[in-house]
N, C-alpha and C positions, 0 to 999 in steps of 0.2 A: 243201579243202572249207571253205565258209563256214558257221559255226554261231553260234547265239545260245544262251547258257545263262542261265536266269533262276532265281535261288534265293538263299537267305541265304548270306553269306560273312563272314569276319573283317572288322571287329572285333566282329560279333555273336557270341554264345557259344552253346555247346551242340553236340550231335552233328551236327545238320542243317547248321549253319553250317560246322563243321569239314569235313564231307564236301564241301560245296559249294566251299570254298576249295581243297581238294586236287584235287577232280575238275576244276575249271576250270583249275587250273595244268597238269594233265596234258593236258587238251584243247588248251590254247594251245601246247603243245609240238608237237602233230601237225597242228593245223588253225588256220585263221584264225577266231578265236572272240571274239565280243562278249559280255562278261559284264555282266548287269544285276542288281544287288543291291538290298538294302532299306536304307532309312534308319530305318524304324520298323516293327517287326513287330506288336506287340500293344498294346492299351490296358492301363494299369497293373492294372486289376481282373482281367484275364485272365492275368496273368503273376505267379505266386507268388514268383518270384525277386527278388533285391534290385536287379539291373541286367541289362539286355540285353547289355551290353558285356563282352567277354572281357578280364580283367586281364592275360592272358599277353602276352608280347612278340610283335611282328609275326612271322609265319612267315618262315622263311628264304627260301622261294619264295612270293612274294605275287603272285597273278594280277592283271591289270588288270580293274577292275570299276567300273561306274558305279553308285554307291550312290544309287538314285533312289526306289524304291517305298515308299509309305507306306500303311498299312492304311486310313486315313480320308481320304486325299486322292486322289480319283479322277482328278484332273488328272495325277498322276504316272503312272497307268496309261495314260492317253491319250498322254502323252509317250513312254512305253515302246513303245506300238504304233507310233507314228510312227518312232521310232528303229529298230525292227526292220524296218519296211518300207523305210526309207532304206538300211539295211545290205544288204537283199535276200539273206538267207541261204538255204542249201540245206536247212536244217532248224532248228527251234526246240526246245530242250530245256527243259521246265517241271518244276520240283521240286514234288512233291506229298507232303505229310506230315500235314496235318490239315484237317478240314472247314471250319475258320474261313475258309480261303482259297478255298472253292468259288465264291462269286460273282465274285471277282477273276479267278481262273484260268479258270473256265468262260467268262466274258465274253471274255477275251483269246484263248482257244483257238478260239472260234467266229469271231472276226474274222480269225484267221490261217489257218483251215482251207482256204480256197479257194486262197490264194496261196502258203502256206508250210507244208510238212509239219510237224506238231507231235508230239513224243514226250514222254510223261510219265515221269519218273524217280520211281517210287513207293517211298518209304521205308515207308509204311504205306498200304494201300488204305483201310482203315477204322481209326478210332482204337482204341487198346487198351481204353478205357472207352467203348464205343459207346452213343450215344443214339438215340432212336427215329427222328430225322430224318436221321441220318448216311448210311445206305445210299442213300436217294433223292437227297440233295443231292450225294453223291460221284459217283453214277452220272451225274447230269446234267452235272457239271463235266468228267468224264473222257471223255464220249461223243465229242467231236470229234477225238480223238487219232488219228494215223496208227499209233502203236504204243506199247508200254509196256516198261519195264525194271523188274524187281522183284528182291528179294533172298531171297524164300522161296517154296516151293511153294504154301503156303497162299494167298499173294497172287496167284500166277499162276492158281490155280484160281478164285479169286473173280472176277477180271477176265474169264476165259473163260466163267464162268457168266452174267455180265452181257452180254458182247460175244463171242459164239461165233466170230465171224469175225475177231476182232482178232489182231494179231501181238503176242504177249507173250513176251519173252525173260527167263529167270531167270539172273542172274549172282550169284555170291557177293559178299558185302560186302567191298570191298577193305581191305587192311591200311593203317593210317595211318602217315605219317611223323611222328615225334614231335619237337616243338620243345623238346628237352631235351639235357642234357649226355650225349654218346654214350659217354663213358668211365666213367659212373657204374656201379659194380659193386654186387653184392648185399651184400657185407660192409659197404661204405661206407654204403649206404642204410640197412641195419639199425642200424648204429652211430648214424647221425644221428637215427633215430626211437626209439632205445632198445629195439629188439626183440631178445629173447634166444631165445625158444622158437619154436614153429611159429606161422605167421600166414597166415590167409586174408583176402583183401581183397574187400569189396563197395564199389563206387564208382559215381558218377553220380547223376543226379536220383533222389530216392526217391519212387516213386509206387506205388500198390497193386499194379499188375500185375507189378512187379518182384520181389515175393515176399520182401522182407527179413524179414518176420515168420516165414516158413518157415525161413529160414537161422538165425534166433535159436533157434527151437524145435528145429531139428536139432542144434544145439550141446548142448542139454539132453539129447538122447538118446545122446550119446557117453559112453563109460565113463571111469573115472578115469585110464586110460592116456593120455587126451587132455587132461589137466589143464593142460598148458602151451600149448594151442592158443588163440590169440586171434583173434576175428573183428574185423577193423578195418574200420570203416564210415566212408567219407568221401564227402560229397555234400550237395547242397542238398535239403532236405525240401520236397516239394510237397504234403505232407499233414501231419497232426498228429504232431509229433515226440514228444509226451508219451506217445502210446499205445505207442511202442517203448520208451521209458523204463520204463513200467509193466510191459511184458512182460518186459523184462530183469530188473526187480526181482522180479517174481512167480516167475521161474525161478531166481532167485539166481545170476545170471550177471554181476554187476557187474564182477567181477575178470577176466572172460574176453571182454568186449565193449568196444571202444573206439570212441567216436563223435566224428568231426570234422564238425561241421555247417557247411556253407557250400561255395561253389563254389571249386574248386582250379584254378589255371592249369596248363598243361602241365608246367612245371618242377617243381611240387610233386607233381602226380599221378604223374609219372614216378618220383619217389623212392619213393612208396608201392608202386607196381607192382614196382619193382626189388627192394624189400625183402621182398615176400610170397613164399610158396611157390606160390600159385596164386590166381586170381581166381574168385570164386564168383558164379554167374549163376542164381539160383533162380527165374527168371521163370515166372509163370503163363501168359503168352503172349508171343510175340516175333515180329518179322519180321526186319529186319536189325538188327545190333547194333554200335554204335560201341565199346562197352566190350569186346566180344570182339576187335575190331580193335586196340584199345589193348593188350590183353593179349598178343596174338600179336606185335605190333610190338616189344614189349620182352621177348620170349622167355619168357612165362609161360603155363603150362598153365591149363586152366579146369575147374571143376566146374559143369556146366550141365544144364538140364532138356531133355527131348525135346520141344521146341516150336520153331516158326519156323525160322530159319536155323541154329540150333544143331544140328538133326538132320543138316544137310548139311555144316556147317563144323567141327564137333567130331568128330574121329575117335577113338573109344574106344581107349585104350591107346597112342595116338600123340600126340594134342594135348590130351587130357584125359579126363574121365569124365562119363557122362550118367546122369541119374536121372529119376524121374517128376515132373511139375509139381504143385505144391501138396501134396506129400507129404513131411513132415519126416522120417519114418523112412527113406524111400527116399534122401533127401538125406544123412542121417547115414551110411547104408551106403556111399554114393558117396564120402564123405569118408574113410571107413576104407579103401576101395579105392584112393583117391588116394594115401594115405600108405603103402600096403602095398608089400612087395618092395623094390625100389630107390628107392621114393619119387618125389617130383616130378622128380628129375633124369632119370628114364627117358624123359621126354617131349621132350627137347631135339632129337633128330634129327627127330622128326615136326614140331616147330614150325619148324625150318629149312625143311622142305619146304613147309609151309603158307605161309610168307612169300613163297615163289616162286610158288606156285599162285594166291594171292588178290591179284592186282595190279590196278592201274587199267586195264591194257591190255584186260582182259576187258570192262569197262564201255564203253570207247571202241569196241572192236570190235563190241559190240552196237548202239551208235548207228549205226555205219557199215552194219551189216547191215540195220537197219530202214530206212535211207535208200537201200538198194539199191546201196551203194558199197563194201561189204565183201566 
């Protein structure tokens, strides 16, 4: 089957680009697939980070991609349309993750609708911090699609509410392959970081919906028996870092919270995941989660909220513990449960099963099904 995949890929950084890189590599193993990527995603004033480029080494499996599209250069989108038509695929897969791209992707989907079936791979249907114009603009952009692939029941229902006759398939977010030292052990990682006691890790871009403040407050609710527990935070702050410093100071948790501010490449992030007891995901809302995929990839259980894909992908007692979103006391109780009994080691068998269940094959099979070839 001939396919076109359009979306961010390496060397752009972030979860969407990482997903696109590994998804395209998996597609190109099974189908003839043209990859069309981006040369420039956002204007500087819309991107709080220091750079759009990933400082990590090139992935071991790097798919072939034409890095063409630019947010401000419409000629690149016209060239992409011509390229797609010349390739003459059986289907076109468009990545959807934020309303900023609605004019571009909506324009392209409408010009492909008659000649080439279009599928939207939706990471988020609506942004986590939704503005008044997002629903109408998103609905306009997505309307021409043949079908949709989503990673959460919430997104599936949203699309069916807008498009009752649409074909919407939900598949769990696949587990990533890590571009890191496969022999890295927990003891070696902890020694490198100087970790002695218990450690929970919060990682990724820091944004309000991810609930880092709830995690810090939960730490304050734990008793003295958790005095050796450190909350290790590593990620780039897309909001005011000082408010978290103030919260930590007000709760007198300076000795129990470690902040590494900045984007970490795979090699460094892997050391921190390997060293921790578990990854904490105190999100107020979620759809798919690359951080969850990172944790499972390196055999680490999670403490997550009952929202988005966590409700389907985190199996209580097998791959982690669930709690209520936005509730520091509920999260504190989940931390107690996480460390109870045999502790974090009791999740290893469940994590091994999860790594088998959540593969890229599920997403590719959904593509084939939507194109009536599966």
